[in-house]
C-alpha positions in Angstrom: -196.5 175.7 168.4 -197.0 172.8 165.9 -197.7 169.5 167.6 -195.2 166.7 167.3 -197.2 163.9 165.7 -196.2 160.2 165.5 -194.5 158.3 162.7 -195.5 154.6 162.4 -192.7 152.2 161.3 -193.8 149.0 159.7 -190.9 146.6 159.9 -192.5 143.2 159.4 -192.5 142.2 155.7 -195.8 140.8 154.5 -197.7 143.2 156.6 -201.0 144.6 155.2 -202.1 148.1 156.0 -205.7 149.1 155.8 -208.2 151.8 156.9 -210.8 150.9 159.4 -213.0 153.9 160.3 -210.6 156.7 161.2 -207.8 154.3 162.1 -204.8 152.8 160.4 -204.7 149.0 161.0 -201.7 146.7 160.4 -202.4 143.0 159.8 -199.9 140.2 159.7 -201.1 137.0 158.1 -204.7 138.1 158.7 -204.2 138.9 162.4 -204.5 142.5 163.6 -201.2 143.6 165.2 -201.6 147.4 165.5 -204.3 150.1 165.4 -203.5 153.8 165.4 -205.9 156.8 165.0 -205.1 158.7 161.8 -205.3 162.1 163.5 -202.3 161.1 165.6 -200.0 160.4 162.6 -197.7 162.6 160.6 -196.3 159.7 158.4 -196.1 156.0 157.9 -192.8 154.4 156.9 -192.8 150.8 155.6 -189.8 148.5 155.1 -189.7 145.8 152.5 -192.8 144.1 151.0 -195.7 145.8 152.8 -199.1 146.2 151.2 -201.2 149.4 151.7 -204.8 149.5 150.6 -206.1 152.1 148.2 -208.6 153.3 150.8 -205.8 153.9 153.3 -203.7 155.7 150.7 -206.6 158.0 149.9 -207.3 158.7 153.6 -203.7 159.5 154.3 -203.4 161.7 151.2 -206.5 163.6 152.3 -205.2 164.0 155.9 -201.7 165.1 154.9 -200.1 161.9 156.1 -197.2 160.8 154.0 -196.5 157.1 153.1 -192.9 156.3 152.6 -191.7 152.9 151.2 -188.1 151.8 151.9 -186.2 148.7 151.0 -185.6 146.3 153.8 -182.2 147.8 154.5 -183.6 151.3 154.7 -182.9 152.6 151.1 -185.5 155.0 149.9 -188.0 153.6 147.2 -191.0 155.8 147.0 -193.1 158.4 148.7 -196.9 158.7 148.4 -198.6 162.0 149.4 -201.6 164.0 148.5 -201.6 167.4 146.8 -198.9 169.7 148.2 -200.2 173.2 149.0 -197.4 175.5 147.9 -197.4 179.3 148.2 -196.7 180.7 144.8 -195.4 184.0 146.1 -193.1 182.3 148.6 -191.8 179.9 146.0 -191.1 182.8 143.6 -189.0 184.4 146.4 -187.3 181.0 147.0 -186.4 180.7 143.3 -185.0 184.2 143.2 -183.0 183.7 146.3 -181.5 180.5 144.9 -179.8 182.6 142.2 -177.9 184.5 144.9 -177.9 182.2 147.9 -174.7 183.3 149.7 -176.3 184.7 152.8 -178.5 181.6 153.4 -175.6 179.3 152.7 -173.4 181.2 155.1 -175.9 180.5 157.9 -176.3 176.9 157.0 -172.6 176.1 156.7 -171.7 178.1 159.9 -174.3 176.2 161.9 -173.2 172.8 160.5 -169.5 173.4 161.4 -170.4 174.8 164.9 -172.6 171.8 165.6 -170.0 169.3 164.3 -167.4 171.0 166.5 -169.9 170.7 169.5 -170.0 166.9 169.0 -166.2 166.8 169.2 -166.1 169.0 172.3 -168.8 166.8 173.9 -166.6 163.8 173.4 -163.6 165.6 175.0 -165.8 166.3 178.0 -167.2 162.8 178.3 -164.0 160.7 177.6 -161.1 163.0 178.5 -159.8 160.7 181.2 -159.9 157.7 178.8 -158.1 159.3 175.9 -154.4 159.2 175.4 -152.5 162.5 175.0 -152.2 161.8 171.3 -155.9 161.4 170.8 -156.7 164.5 173.0 -154.3 166.5 170.8 -155.9 165.2 167.5 -159.5 166.0 168.6 -158.5 169.4 170.1 -156.6 170.3 166.9 -159.6 169.4 164.7 -161.9 171.4 167.0 -159.7 174.4 166.9 -159.3 174.3 163.1 -163.0 174.0 162.7 -163.6 177.1 164.9 -161.2 179.0 162.5 -163.1 177.7 159.5 -166.5 178.8 161.0 -165.2 182.3 161.6 -163.9 182.4 158.0 -167.3 181.4 156.6 -168.9 184.2 158.6 -166.8 186.7 156.7 -169.0 188.7 154.3 -166.5 188.4 151.4 -166.7 184.6 151.2 -168.0 183.4 147.8 -170.4 180.5 147.4 -167.7 178.2 146.1 -165.3 179.1 148.9 -168.0 178.4 151.5 -168.7 175.0 149.9 -165.0 174.4 150.1 -164.9 175.4 153.7 -167.8 173.1 154.5 -165.9 170.2 152.9 -162.7 171.1 154.8 -164.5 171.1 158.1 -166.2 167.8 157.3 -162.8 166.2 156.6 -161.5 167.4 159.9 -164.6 166.2 161.7 -164.5 162.7 160.2 -160.7 162.4 160.5 -161.2 162.0 164.3 -164.6 160.4 164.2 -163.2 157.0 165.0 -162.0 158.4 168.4 -165.6 159.1 169.3 -166.6 155.5 169.0 -166.1 153.6 172.3 -167.4 150.1 171.2 -165.4 147.1 172.4 -166.0 145.4 169.0 -163.1 145.9 166.6 -165.6 145.8 163.7 -167.3 148.9 165.0 -164.9 151.5 163.7 -164.7 154.4 161.3 -162.9 153.9 158.1 -164.4 156.8 156.1 -167.8 157.6 154.6 -169.3 154.9 152.4 -172.8 154.9 151.0 -174.9 153.1 148.4 -174.1 150.7 149.9 -172.6 151.3 153.3 -169.5 149.1 153.8 -169.3 149.0 157.6 -171.7 149.1 160.7 -171.1 152.8 161.4 -172.0 153.9 157.9 -175.0 151.5 157.9 -176.4 153.3 160.9 -175.6 156.8 159.7 -177.2 156.1 156.3 -180.3 154.7 158.0 -180.6 157.8 160.2 -179.9 160.3 157.4 -182.8 158.7 155.4 -185.2 159.6 158.2 -183.8 163.1 158.8 -184.1 163.8 155.0 -187.8 162.6 155.1 -188.5 164.9 158.1 -186.8 167.9 156.5 -188.6 167.4 153.2 -192.0 167.2 155.1 -191.1 170.4 157.0 -190.3 172.3 153.8 -193.6 171.2 152.2 -195.6 172.0 155.3 -194.7 175.7 155.1 -195.1 176.0 151.3 -191.4 175.8 150.2 -190.3 173.7 147.2 -188.1 170.9 148.6 -186.3 170.5 145.2 -184.8 174.0 145.0 -181.9 174.5 147.5 -179.1 176.9 148.2 -176.1 174.9 149.3 -176.9 171.8 147.3 -177.0 172.2 143.6 -180.3 171.4 141.8 -180.5 167.9 140.3 -183.5 166.0 139.0 -185.1 163.9 141.7 -183.0 165.4 144.5 -184.7 167.2 147.4 -182.0 169.9 147.6 -183.7 172.2 150.1 -184.4 169.3 152.4 -180.7 168.3 152.2 -179.7 171.9 153.0 -182.0 172.0 156.0 -180.6 168.7 157.4 -176.9 169.9 157.2 -177.1 171.9 160.4 -179.1 169.2 162.1 -177.4 165.9 161.2 -174.4 166.2 163.7 -176.8 166.2 166.6 -179.9 164.3 165.5 -178.0 161.6 163.5 -174.3 161.5 164.3 -174.7 161.9 168.1 -177.5 159.3 168.1 -175.3 156.8 166.2 -172.4 157.3 168.6 -174.7 156.8 171.6 -176.1 153.6 170.3 -172.6 152.2 169.8 -171.0 153.6 173.0 -173.9 152.4 175.2 -173.5 149.0 173.5 -177.1 149.0 172.3 -175.6 148.0 169.0 -172.9 145.4 168.7 -171.1 143.8 165.7 -173.6 140.8 165.8 -176.4 143.2 165.0 -175.2 143.7 161.4 -175.3 141.5 158.3 -172.7 141.5 155.5 -174.1 140.8 152.0 -172.4 139.7 148.8 -170.2 142.6 147.6 -169.4 143.8 151.1 -172.6 145.8 151.8 -173.4 146.0 155.5 -177.0 146.3 156.8 -178.7 146.2 160.2 -180.5 143.1 161.3 -184.2 143.2 161.8 -183.9 143.5 165.6 -181.1 146.2 165.3 -183.3 148.2 163.0 -186.0 148.3 165.6 -183.5 149.4 168.2 -182.5 152.3 166.0 -186.1 153.2 165.2 -187.0 153.3 168.9 -184.0 155.4 169.7 -184.8 157.8 166.8 -188.3 158.4 168.1 -187.1 158.9 171.6 -184.4 161.4 170.4 -187.1 163.4 168.6 -189.1 163.8 171.8 -186.1 165.3 173.7 -186.4 169.0 174.2 -183.6 171.5 173.6 -183.4 175.3 173.9 -183.8 177.1 170.6 -181.4 180.0 171.0 -183.2 182.3 168.5 -186.7 181.6 169.7 -185.7 181.6 173.4 -187.8 178.6 174.2 -187.5 174.8 174.4 -188.8 172.6 171.6 -188.7 168.8 170.9 -185.9 168.0 168.5 -188.4 166.4 166.2 -190.0 169.9 165.6 -186.7 171.6 164.8 -186.8 170.9 161.1 -190.3 172.5 161.0 -189.2 175.5 163.0 -186.2 176.0 160.7 -188.3 175.7 157.6 -190.8 178.2 159.1 -188.0 180.7 159.8 -186.5 180.2 156.3 -189.9 180.9 154.8 -190.1 184.0 157.0 -186.7 185.2 155.7 -187.7 184.6 152.1 -190.9 186.6 152.6 -188.9 189.5 154.0 -190.2 189.1 157.5 -186.7 188.5 158.9 -183.4 190.1 157.8 -181.5 186.8 157.8 -182.1 183.1 158.2 -181.3 182.1 161.8 -179.7 178.6 161.9 -180.1 176.1 164.7 -177.2 175.7 167.2 -177.0 172.8 169.6 -176.8 173.8 173.2 
């Protein structure tokens, strides 16, 4: 099985990254603060004004290590990578499948709904004694409706547009009760609906932050098996959009991102004081809070879960790679269908 390599996060603005032998070195004001062997790295993610030397960029490109540059608040800026080794026959099969993507979309949407529903059921199990009868009824109703929608999506006569509509209907149900899943004592930590570019509350700030990393990992997984990350099935093609990476993350985000965000708030690792509100209402994590989320994200990726299709345990951080590998296998004709990932 593929080894889960490390991602280095550079959060101190003004840091200078350089190559020293076969190591990545991070300096701050001329003082060495970190040294990591290149062979242990999968990617480097830098926040804000961070310098990377040409020698380091060249070494990372040659070793297949991706450099990602984000704004201080986590918004994506740029991605630097070496030549991507695509498989022309696999990509031709991918492009042909994108013209008739119903079967692949059915797997992705079904898994997303089932995993979202699992998040609701987990909350019912963990907080049943703390919920009022009204809240229990609302979450149970949403979960029951989502089960019906998942069964409807599995029907072979569902068209692509109807499956996209079902995915949106299930998402509305899921987020209609999402606020009940947040157990923070701070009134500012609540769910008012999805907002992005920029996020307008602490919960959206954390979700957007985590979705950025999950998209990065899914894109890297697609490229690692020779797929074109720009040509998807559920998400429509758009210049500059990694549609296939977005497809791949749909079934993963309820567990890898949503559940992690809820845990950070419910365990009180993040409080209202950990967020900054900018002019215009944009809400971002403070520097210390960002480090808290990054640490939790890395720890979550190391957790192992049973992969129902493969019949073995794997770190959550490897799940995007495994799913990309199986999608490639399906497109090559090695598998009759794409087996999605279900949280268990």
